[in-house]
C-alpha positions as CSV (number, residue, x, y, z in Angstrom):
1,X,109.9,90.6,98.7
2,X,109.3,93.7,97.3
3,X,111.0,97.0,99.7
4,X,110.0,100.1,99.9
5,X,112.7,102.9,100.2
6,X,110.5,104.2,103.0
7,X,107.9,102.1,105.3
8,X,104.1,103.7,104.5
9,X,104.1,104.5,108.8
10,X,107.6,106.9,108.2
11,X,105.8,108.5,105.4
12,X,102.9,109.5,107.3
13,X,105.3,110.9,110.1
14,X,107.1,112.7,107.4
15,X,103.9,114.5,106.1
16,X,102.6,115.3,109.7
17,X,105.9,116.5,110.2
18,X,106.1,118.6,107.1
19,X,102.1,120.0,107.5
20,X,103.3,120.9,111.5
21,X,106.1,123.2,109.4
22,X,103.8,124.3,107.1
23,X,101.9,125.6,109.7
24,X,104.1,126.7,112.0
25,X,106.4,129.1,109.1
26,X,105.7,131.6,106.7
27,X,108.4,130.4,104.2
28,X,108.3,127.5,101.6
29,X,111.8,126.6,100.7
30,X,112.7,123.9,97.7
31,X,115.4,123.4,95.6
32,X,115.7,124.2,93.0
33,X,118.7,125.3,91.4
34,X,120.1,123.4,87.6
35,X,122.3,120.8,89.8
36,X,119.2,119.5,91.7
37,X,116.9,119.4,89.2
38,X,119.2,117.7,86.8
39,X,119.9,114.6,89.6
40,X,116.0,113.8,88.8
41,X,116.6,113.7,85.1
42,X,119.3,111.1,85.5
43,X,118.6,109.2,89.1
44,X,114.6,109.0,88.7
45,X,112.2,110.2,90.8
46,X,111.7,108.7,94.3
47,X,108.2,110.0,95.9
48,X,107.8,108.5,99.4
49,X,103.9,109.3,99.2
50,X,101.2,109.2,96.6
51,X,98.6,112.1,97.1
52,X,95.3,111.7,95.7
53,X,94.0,115.8,95.9
54,X,91.5,117.5,94.8
55,X,92.6,120.5,91.5
56,X,91.4,123.2,94.4
57,X,93.9,126.2,93.3
58,X,93.8,126.4,96.8
59,X,95.4,123.0,98.1
60,X,98.9,122.3,96.9
61,X,99.7,119.2,98.4
62,X,104.4,120.2,98.0
63,X,103.2,123.2,100.2
64,X,101.1,121.8,102.5
65,X,103.1,118.7,103.5
66,X,107.1,121.2,103.1
67,X,108.0,118.9,99.8
68,X,110.3,119.7,97.4
69,X,110.4,118.3,93.6
70,X,111.0,114.9,93.4
71,X,109.2,114.5,97.3
72,X,105.1,113.5,96.5
73,X,103.5,111.9,93.5
74,X,100.6,113.9,93.0
75,X,97.8,112.7,90.9
76,X,95.1,115.8,91.4
77,X,91.0,115.2,90.2
78,X,88.2,117.6,90.7
79,X,86.8,116.4,94.3
80,X,89.7,114.0,94.3
81,X,87.6,111.2,93.2
82,X,88.7,107.9,91.6
83,X,88.3,105.7,88.5
84,X,90.8,103.4,86.3
85,X,93.2,106.4,85.1
86,X,93.6,107.5,89.0
87,X,94.2,103.6,89.9
88,X,96.9,103.0,86.9
89,X,98.8,106.5,88.1
90,X,98.8,104.9,91.8
91,X,99.6,101.4,90.7
92,X,103.0,103.1,88.5
93,X,103.9,105.1,91.5
94,X,103.3,101.9,94.3
95,X,105.0,99.4,91.7
96,X,107.7,101.0,89.7
97,X,108.5,104.0,92.0
98,X,108.7,102.1,95.5
99,X,106.2,104.5,97.1
100,X,104.2,102.4,99.8
101,X,101.8,105.5,101.2
102,X,99.0,106.6,99.2
103,X,96.6,109.7,100.8
104,X,93.3,110.9,99.1
105,X,93.4,114.1,100.3
106,X,89.6,116.2,100.1
107,X,89.5,119.5,101.5
108,X,86.7,121.5,103.3
109,X,84.9,124.4,101.5
110,X,85.2,121.8,98.5
111,X,83.2,123.2,94.9
112,X,82.5,119.5,93.9
113,X,81.3,117.9,97.1
114,X,79.5,121.7,97.0
115,X,77.7,120.9,93.6
116,X,77.5,117.5,94.8
117,X,74.8,118.5,97.8
118,X,73.6,121.8,96.3
119,X,73.5,121.9,92.5
120,X,72.2,119.8,89.2
121,X,75.6,119.5,87.4
122,X,75.8,118.8,83.3
123,X,78.4,117.6,81.0
124,X,81.4,116.2,81.9
125,X,81.3,117.2,85.8
126,X,78.7,115.1,86.1
127,X,80.7,112.1,86.3
128,X,82.4,113.3,89.2
129,X,79.3,114.7,91.0
130,X,78.1,111.3,90.3
131,X,80.8,109.7,92.0
132,X,80.4,111.9,95.2
133,X,77.0,111.4,95.5
134,X,77.6,108.0,95.5
135,X,80.2,108.1,97.9
136,X,78.0,110.5,100.7
137,X,74.4,109.2,99.7
138,X,71.9,111.3,101.9
139,X,74.8,113.2,103.6
140,X,73.9,117.2,103.9
141,X,76.5,118.5,105.8
142,X,79.4,119.7,103.9
143,X,82.3,118.6,106.3
144,X,80.9,115.2,106.8
145,X,80.4,114.9,103.4
146,X,84.0,115.7,102.0
147,X,85.0,113.0,104.8
148,X,82.7,110.5,103.1
149,X,84.3,111.5,99.5
150,X,87.6,110.7,100.7
151,X,86.6,107.3,102.8
152,X,85.0,106.0,99.0
153,X,88.0,107.1,97.2
154,X,90.5,105.2,100.0
155,X,87.6,102.0,99.3
156,X,87.7,102.2,95.9
157,X,91.8,102.0,96.1
158,X,91.8,99.4,97.9
159,X,89.7,97.3,96.5
160,X,91.6,97.3,93.4
161,X,93.5,93.8,93.1
162,X,97.1,95.4,92.3
163,X,96.5,96.9,95.4
164,X,95.1,94.4,97.5
165,X,98.0,92.2,96.6
166,X,100.6,94.8,97.9
167,X,99.1,96.0,100.9
168,X,99.3,92.0,102.6
169,X,102.9,91.1,100.6
170,X,104.2,94.7,101.2
171,X,103.1,96.5,103.9
172,X,101.3,99.2,100.8
173,X,98.7,101.9,103.1
174,X,95.8,104.0,102.4
175,X,94.9,106.8,104.5
176,X,92.2,109.2,104.1
177,X,93.2,113.1,104.8
178,X,91.2,116.1,104.8
179,X,93.0,119.6,104.5
180,X,91.6,122.7,106.2
181,X,91.4,126.0,104.0
182,X,91.5,128.5,107.1
183,X,93.9,126.6,109.2
184,X,96.4,125.0,107.0
185,X,96.3,121.6,108.9
186,X,95.7,118.0,107.3
187,X,93.9,115.6,109.2
188,X,94.3,112.2,109.2
189,X,90.8,110.0,109.4
190,X,91.2,106.5,111.1
């Protein structure tokens, strides 16, 4: 039976503590010595959580969870939408790196959600906003739309056949969360 290096519950608790540390301090400390970085080259990566986050430059998962190099496997895409590329990256981290927690991290004041709510984008942006429109339906409240979009992405991940098997067999967990830009708080959704 496959085992994760850290349980999904312990990984989530670590994220919550890291976010509390982020909110309560004005410093970010991360090991960057050449020896520390070399250890990842020699020993590989062992992230304790997979974070699917928006590409927004104000949302930096390593900072908001007080995490260091090698702690998080971060997948960033505007609007934190999911397609086969993101699913492949998630499967890689879960299967090959032994990471047992997947967090879809949305945020308030999201430009992609705003575009889906209030604009008619064209070009490649439309692929993103069309997915968000599917997620939010007729919702007009920006924060509620953000939460619905996070839930939609979680549902896509949970319906992946590989993820379903790993959830059942190994305790893999998929959870949604929203980052509040003004306070720095991460709110985990039930």
